[in-house]
C-alpha positions in Angstrom: -76.9 -21.0 -1.7 -74.4 -23.3 0.0 -75.6 -26.2 2.3 -76.5 -24.9 5.8 -74.1 -27.2 7.6 -74.4 -25.5 11.0 -78.2 -25.5 11.0 -78.2 -29.1 10.0 -75.8 -29.9 12.8 -78.1 -28.1 15.3 -81.4 -29.5 14.1 -80.5 -33.2 13.4 -79.8 -34.2 17.1 -83.2 -33.0 18.0 -84.7 -35.2 15.3 -82.6 -38.1 16.5 -83.6 -37.4 20.1 -87.3 -37.5 19.2 -86.8 -40.8 17.3 -84.9 -42.3 20.3 -87.5 -41.2 22.8 -90.4 -42.7 20.9 -88.7 -46.0 19.8 -90.2 -49.0 21.6 -92.4 -46.8 23.8 -95.1 -49.0 25.4 -93.1 -52.1 24.6 -90.5 -53.2 27.2 -88.5 -55.3 24.7 -88.6 -52.6 22.1 -87.0 -50.1 24.4 -83.6 -51.7 23.7 -83.8 -50.7 20.1 -83.6 -47.0 21.2 -79.9 -47.6 21.8 -79.3 -48.4 18.1 -81.5 -45.4 17.0 -79.5 -43.1 19.2 -76.1 -44.4 18.0 -77.1 -44.2 14.3 -78.4 -40.7 14.9 -75.1 -39.6 16.5 -73.2 -41.2 13.6 -75.2 -39.2 11.1 -74.4 -36.1 13.1 -70.7 -37.1 12.9 -71.0 -37.4 9.2 -72.5 -33.9 9.0 -69.6 -32.7 11.1 -67.1 -34.2 8.6 -69.0 -32.3 5.9 -68.7 -29.1 7.8 -64.9 -29.6 8.2 -64.5 -30.3 4.5 -66.5 -27.2 3.6 -64.3 -25.0 5.9 -61.3 -23.3 4.4 -58.3 -23.7 6.8 -56.4 -21.0 4.9 -59.0 -18.5 6.3 -59.3 -20.1 9.7 -59.4 -16.7 11.4 -62.6 -15.7 9.5 -66.0 -17.0 10.4 -67.3 -19.3 7.7 -70.4 -21.4 7.0 -72.3 -18.2 7.9 -76.1 -18.1 8.2 -78.0 -15.0 9.4 -81.8 -14.8 9.6 -84.1 -12.4 11.5 -85.3 -13.7 14.8 -86.5 -11.0 17.1 -85.9 -7.8 15.0 -87.6 -5.5 17.5 -84.6 -6.0 19.9 -82.0 -6.6 17.2 -81.6 -10.3 17.9 -80.8 -12.7 14.9 -80.4 -16.3 14.3 -76.7 -15.9 13.3 -74.3 -18.8 13.2 -70.8 -19.2 11.9 -67.5 -20.7 13.0 -63.8 -19.8 12.9 -61.1 -22.5 13.4 -61.5 -22.6 17.2 -65.3 -22.8 17.1 -65.1 -25.5 14.5 -62.8 -27.7 16.6 -65.2 -27.4 19.5 -68.1 -28.3 17.3 -66.1 -31.3 16.1 -65.4 -32.3 19.7 -69.2 -32.1 20.4 -70.2 -34.3 17.5 -67.3 -36.7 18.0 -67.7 -37.5 21.7 -71.5 -38.2 21.7 -71.3 -41.5 19.8 -68.6 -42.7 22.2 -70.7 -41.7 25.2 -73.7 -43.6 23.8 -71.5 -46.7 23.3 -70.1 -46.4 26.8 -73.6 -46.0 28.3 -74.9 -49.1 26.5 -75.5 -51.1 29.7 -75.9 -48.2 32.2 -79.0 -47.2 34.2 -79.1 -50.5 36.0 -80.3 -52.4 32.9 -83.5 -50.4 32.8 -83.8 -50.0 29.0 -86.7 -47.5 29.2 -84.7 -45.3 31.5 -81.7 -45.6 29.3 -83.8 -44.6 26.3 -84.7 -41.3 28.0 -81.1 -40.8 29.1 -79.8 -41.2 25.5 -82.5 -38.9 24.1 -81.5 -36.2 26.6 -77.9 -36.6 25.6 -78.9 -35.9 21.9 -80.8 -32.8 22.9 -77.8 -31.6 24.8 -75.7 -32.2 21.7 -77.9 -29.8 19.7 -77.3 -27.1 22.3 -73.5 -27.8 22.4 -73.2 -27.2 18.7 -75.4 -24.2 18.7 -73.7 -22.3 21.5 -70.2 -22.7 19.8 -71.6 -21.5 16.5 -73.7 -18.6 17.8 -72.6 -15.2 16.4 -75.3 -13.2 18.0 -74.8 -12.2 21.7 -78.4 -12.5 22.6 -78.7 -15.9 20.9 -75.5 -17.0 22.7 -77.0 -16.0 26.0 -80.3 -17.9 25.4 -78.4 -21.0 24.5 -76.0 -20.5 27.4 -79.0 -20.7 29.8 -81.1 -23.2 27.9 -78.5 -25.9 27.9 -78.7 -26.0 31.7 -82.0 -27.8 31.4 -80.8 -31.1 29.9 -77.6 -31.0 32.0 -79.7 -30.7 35.2 -81.8 -33.8 34.3 -78.7 -35.7 33.2 -77.1 -35.1 36.6 -80.1 -35.3 39.0 -82.3 -37.7 37.1 -79.7 -40.2 35.8 -76.7 -39.8 38.0 -75.2 -42.7 39.9 -74.1 -41.0 43.2 -76.0 -40.7 46.4 -75.8 -36.9 46.3 -76.8 -36.5 42.6 -79.8 -34.3 43.3 -77.7 -32.1 45.5 -75.0 -31.9 42.8 -77.6 -31.1 40.2 -79.1 -28.2 42.2 -75.7 -26.8 43.1 -74.7 -26.8 39.4 -77.9 -25.1 38.5 -77.7 -22.4 41.2 -74.1 -21.6 40.3 -74.9 -21.5 36.6 -78.1 -19.4 37.0 -76.3 -16.9 39.2 -73.6 -16.4 36.6 -76.2 -16.3 33.9 -78.2 -13.6 35.7 -75.1 -11.4 36.0 -74.4 -12.0 32.4 -77.9 -11.0 31.4 -77.5 -7.6 33.1 -74.2 -7.2 31.2 -75.9 -8.1 27.9 -78.6 -5.5 28.4 -76.1 -2.9 29.4 -74.1 -3.7 26.3 -77.2 -3.2 24.1 -77.9 0.1 25.7 -74.4 1.3 24.7 -75.5 1.3 21.1 -76.9 4.7 20.1 -80.7 4.5 19.6 -80.4 5.7 16.0 -78.0 2.9 15.2 -80.0 0.0 16.6 -81.4 -2.3 14.0 -82.6 -5.9 13.4 -79.0 -7.2 13.8 -77.8 -5.1 16.7 -76.7 -8.1 18.8 -74.3 -9.5 16.1 -70.9 -9.9 17.7 -69.3 -8.1 14.7 -71.6 -5.1 15.2 -70.9 -4.9 19.0 -67.2 -5.2 18.7 -65.4 -1.8 18.6 -68.1 0.1 20.4 -66.9 3.2 22.2 -67.4 2.2 25.9 -66.7 4.3 28.9 -63.9 2.9 31.1 -66.1 2.1 34.1 -69.0 0.7 32.0 -66.7 -1.5 29.9 -65.0 -2.9 33.0 -68.3 -3.6 34.7 -69.7 -5.4 31.7 -66.5 -7.4 31.3 -66.8 -8.5 34.9 -70.4 -9.6 34.2 -69.5 -11.7 31.3 -66.3 -13.0 32.9 -68.0 -14.2 36.1 -70.5 -16.3 34.1 -67.7 -17.8 32.1 -65.5 -18.3 35.1 -68.3 -20.3 36.8 -68.7 -22.4 33.7 -64.9 -22.9 33.1 -64.6 -23.5 36.2 -62.1 -21.2 37.8 -61.2 -20.9 41.5 -63.0 -19.7 43.6 -66.3 -20.5 41.8 -65.4 -24.1 40.9 -66.8 -26.1 43.8 -69.8 -27.4 41.9 -67.6 -29.4 39.5 -66.1 -32.1 41.8 -69.6 -32.7 43.2 -71.0 -33.2 39.7 -68.1 -35.4 38.6 -68.6 -37.7 41.7 -72.4 -38.0 41.3 -73.0 -37.9 37.5 -72.5 -40.8 35.2 -69.1 -40.9 33.4 -70.9 -40.1 30.1 -72.6 -37.0 31.6 -69.3 -35.9 33.1 -67.6 -36.4 29.8 -70.1 -34.1 27.9 -70.2 -31.5 30.7 -66.6 -31.2 31.6 -65.0 -32.1 28.3 -67.3 -30.0 26.1 -69.8 -27.8 27.8 -67.4 -26.3 30.3 -65.4 -25.1 27.3 -68.2 -22.6 26.8 -66.6 -20.7 29.6 -63.1 -20.4 28.1 -64.5 -20.1 24.6 -66.7 -17.2 25.8 -63.6 -15.5 27.4 -61.8 -15.8 24.1 -64.5 -14.9 21.6 -66.6 -12.4 23.6 -64.8 -10.9 26.6 -61.6 -10.1 24.6 -63.1 -8.6 21.4 -66.0 -6.8 23.1 -64.1 -5.4 26.0 -60.4 -5.1 25.0 -59.5 -2.3 27.5 -61.2 -4.1 30.3 -59.5 -7.4 29.4 -56.1 -5.7 29.6 -57.1 -4.1 32.9 -58.3 -7.4 34.5 -55.5 -9.6 33.1 -53.2 -9.5 36.1 -56.0 -10.6 38.5 -57.2 -13.3 36.0 -53.7 -14.7 35.7 -53.4 -15.0 39.5 -56.7 -16.9 39.6 -55.5 -19.1 36.7 -52.3 -20.0 38.5 -54.1 -20.7 41.8 -56.5 -23.0 39.9 -53.6 -24.9 38.3 -51.9 -25.6 41.6 -55.1 -26.0 43.7 -56.7 -28.5 41.4 -53.6 -30.6 41.1 -52.9 -30.7 44.8 -56.4 -31.6 45.7 -56.5 -34.3 43.1 -53.7 -36.1 44.8 -55.7 -36.4 48.0 -59.0 -37.7 46.6 -60.4 -41.1 47.5 -63.2 -41.1 44.9 -62.0 -41.9 41.4 -64.4 -39.6 39.5 -64.0 -36.8 41.9 -60.2 -37.0 41.4 -60.7 -36.6 37.6 -62.9 -33.6 38.3 -60.1 -31.8 40.2 -57.6 -32.5 37.5 -59.9 -30.5 35.2 -59.9 -27.6 37.6 -56.1 -27.6 37.1 -56.3 -27.9 33.3 -58.9 -25.2 32.9 -56.4 -23.0 34.8 -53.9 -23.6 32.1 -56.4 -22.7 29.4 -57.3 -19.4 31.1 -53.6 -18.6 31.6 -52.9 -19.1 27.9 -55.8 -16.8 26.9 -54.7 -14.0 29.2 -51.0 -14.0 28.3 -52.2 -12.0 25.3 -49.6 -13.7 23.1 -50.4 -15.5 19.9 -48.4 -18.6 21.2 -50.3 -18.8 24.5 -53.7 -18.1 22.9 -53.1 -20.8 20.3 -52.0 -23.2 23.0 -55.1 -22.4 25.0 -57.4 -22.9 22.0 -55.7 -26.2 21.1 -55.8 -27.3 24.7 -59.6 -26.9 24.7 -59.7 -29.7 22.1 -57.0 -31.8 23.7 -58.4 -31.6 27.2 -61.8 -32.7 25.9 -60.4 -35.8 24.4 -58.1 -36.6 27.3 -60.7 -36.0 30.0 -63.3 -37.9 28.0 -61.0 -40.8 27.9 -60.3 -40.7 31.6 -64.0 -40.5 32.6 -65.2 -43.2 30.2 -62.3 -45.6 31.0 -62.9 -44.9 34.7 -66.5 -45.8 34.1 -65.4 -49.2 32.7 -63.4 -49.7 35.8 -66.4 -48.9 38.1 -68.7 -51.2 36.0 -66.5 -54.2 37.0 -67.2 -53.7 40.7 -70.2 -55.7 42.1 -71.4 -52.6 43.9 -70.1 -50.1 41.3 -67.8 -48.5 43.9 -66.0 -45.4 43.0 -63.6 -45.6 46.0 -60.0 -46.1 44.8 -59.2 -48.2 47.8 -61.7 -50.9 46.7 -59.6 -51.8 43.7 -56.2 -53.3 43.0 -54.4 -55.8 40.7 -56.3 -54.9 37.5 -53.2 -54.6 35.5 -52.8 -58.4 35.4 -56.5 -59.3 35.5 -57.5 -56.8 32.8 -54.4 -55.7 30.9 -56.2 -53.8 28.1 -58.2 -51.9 30.7 -55.1 -51.1 32.6 -53.2 -49.9 29.5 -56.1 -47.7 28.4 -56.3 -46.0 31.8 -52.6 -45.5 31.9 -52.5 -43.8 28.5 -55.5 -41.6 29.3 -53.9 -40.7 32.7 -50.5 -39.9 31.1 -52.3 -37.6 28.6 -53.7 -35.7 31.6 -50.0 -35.4 32.7 -49.1 -34.1 29.3 -46.7 -36.8 28.4 -44.7 -36.1 25.2 -46.2 -37.9 22.3 -49.8 -37.3 23.5 -52.0 -34.5 22.3 -52.0 -32.5 25.5 -48.2 -32.1 25.5 -48.1 -29.7 22.6 -50.9 -27.4 23.8 -49.4 -27.3 27.4 -46.0 -26.4 26.0 -47.5 -23.5 24.0 -49.2 -22.2 27.1 -46.0 -22.3 29.0 -44.1 -20.6 26.2 -46.7 -17.8 26.1 -46.6 -17.4 29.9 -42.8 -17.3 30.0 -42.7 -14.7 27.3 -45.4 -12.4 28.7 -46.0 -13.2 32.4 -42.8 -15.0 33.5 -43.7 -15.3 37.1 -46.9 -17.2 36.3 -45.0 -19.7 34.1 -42.5 -20.3 36.9 -45.2 -20.8 39.6 -47.3 -23.1 37.4 -44.4 -25.4 36.5 -44.7 -27.6 39.6 -48.2 -28.6 38.4 -46.4 -30.8 35.8 -44.9 -32.8 38.6 -48.1 -32.8 40.6 -50.0 -34.2 37.6 -47.5 -37.1 37.3 -48.0 -37.8 41.0 -51.8 -38.0 40.9 -51.8 -40.1 37.7 -49.2 -42.6 38.8 -50.5 -43.0 42.4 -54.0 -43.6 41.1 -52.7 -46.2 38.6 -50.6 -47.9 41.3 -53.6 -48.1 43.7 -56.1 -49.5 41.2 -54.0 -51.6 38.8 -51.1 -53.0 40.8 -51.0 -55.4 43.8 -53.6 -58.1 44.2 -57.3 -58.1 43.3 -59.4 -57.5 46.5 -61.9 -60.1 47.5 -64.6 -57.5 47.4 -63.9 -56.9 43.8 -63.6 -60.5 42.7 -63.4 -63.5 45.1 -61.5 -65.6 42.5 -59.2 -62.7 41.3 -60.7 -62.7 37.9 -61.9 -59.5 36.3 -63.2 -59.3 32.7 -61.2 -57.2 30.4 -62.6 -54.7 28.0 -65.1 -56.2 25.5 -65.4 -55.1 21.9 -67.7 -52.2 22.6 -65.5 -50.8 25.3 -62.3 -51.3 23.3 -63.8 -49.3 20.5 -64.5 -46.4 22.8 -61.1 -46.4 24.5 -59.3 -47.2 21.2 -60.8 -44.2 19.3 -59.9 -41.8 22.1 -56.4 -43.1 22.5 -55.9 -43.0 18.7 -56.9 -39.3 18.7 -54.5 -38.5 21.5 -51.6 -40.2 19.7 -52.6 -38.6 16.3 -52.7 -35.1 17.7 -49.6 -35.8 19.8 -47.5 -36.8 16.8 -49.1 -34.5 14.2 -50.3 -31.5 16.2 -50.6 -29.3 13.1 -53.8 -31.2 12.4 -55.3 -29.0 15.2 -53.0 -26.1 15.2 -53.8 -25.1 11.6 -57.3 -24.2 12.9 -56.2 -22.1 15.9 -53.0 -20.3 14.9 -54.6 -17.6 12.7 -57.6 -16.9 15.1 -55.0 -16.5 18.0 -53.2 -13.8 16.0 -56.5 -12.0 15.2 -57.5 -12.1 18.9 -54.3 -10.5 20.0 -54.8 -7.7 17.4 -58.4 -7.2 18.7 -57.2 -6.8 22.3 -54.7 -4.2 21.1 -51.6 -5.8 22.6 -48.2 -6.0 20.7 -47.0 -9.5 20.3 -43.4 -9.1 19.1 -41.6 -12.2 17.7 -39.2 -14.0 20.0 -35.8 -12.5 20.3 -32.7 -14.7 20.2 -29.5 -13.3 21.7 -26.6 -13.8 19.4 -23.1 -14.4 20.7 -21.4 -11.1 21.7 -19.5 -9.5 18.9 -16.4 -7.3 19.2 -18.5 -4.2 18.9 -21.0 -5.2 21.5 -24.1 -7.5 22.0 -26.7 -7.8 19.3 -30.3 -9.1 19.2 -31.6 -11.0 16.3 -35.3 -11.4 15.6 -36.3 -15.0 15.3 
């Protein structure tokens, strides 16, 4: 029997969380050691993640590998079934890679209260376990349970450890939106189970592979698709069920926003890709025109509103509304190119947005009152050049500058859109210009000019220290590496994209190049 990589990746963060929560308990000075325990625990998890990547065969990236299946609730056909294809593995990698950086970034957060920071870090590690598990789940019922259970640590991270005045409001709003979507999804899960003939139900009925290909009535299939899609659209988030995200981004800590928006929100787009499309192919084709409209609206709406924001973290939240629109657009073009671009963008957006949130957190930490208002800053380019450069690179990655990771994935989405839904590609193009506007305006307001007296009376602002440089440097290095060598990520998503299109039942012909007119008339040559 091979090593259970995925189970180890799910279980270890819980062990690390327990160790973190109990380190130094009852001793004020000992609470500070919990930070080292949490960091070491997250680095062990990262090492396990490297092992899982090494055990994964990229030549079979479309197949689910590292599989484990055990009976869980056989009376209803639910199993503990985990496995990853190339897309899921990249998101698992994103989950295990960002947590050590979030822990480092949070080293001096929570107002210096080490006991409170200990609880915060333990909760982060619990959330990491759920993040890995939900991307690895291959049983629909298990997926649903994890989809709902991960709301608990997120709720406490926002409401209990947030830094905004409205953090409890933001936490409740997030919870209500998510629970509403989850309730509708539960109805769809039950309805899907009832579509299986009673004689064919067994201890593994809820396996995704067993539910794919069911003969569903047109109306029933479309209603169940809508149930799943609504839950995923809230999580993604997609206009018009997106309004919880800017509130959370404004009131949560930068580390919490990094994990929620860069990783957990990918459960929405990942669910669309790996559940909605293979389980309900006819309904997906039926809903695609409306979903593409919502995606384009999200792209433009998020970018336009980002330009007008006065709160730095809220601005980053709106940029993600726009970027999630690109991911959804790529998925519902039903082209291998667009789907591969969307899958790759899930990874790249996570790195890019994580860099933006964490570097923005370093900016805010330098204000005496930890102000998030953009107008309270200025002149940091001269006072703290490494901080300024880090923010600029992170911001330009959000604008998909060539040479950074997000460029390749955004181009693939556009190519898929132009080949399948040309009008959507045309309408979405202005978002590229809008992204450049909100990035460069924000940089100009915070980093150019003179340092305000309220920020520093003598005009001096400390630059990034070694810990902060490590966080920013790792993220920028990843953005550059995936920008110049995109095949490092694309090799995991190309084959799954082709398989997904086949499951939906849509023809994806190769691009056609028009040759120069010949004497006997025009010809078309397959690329």
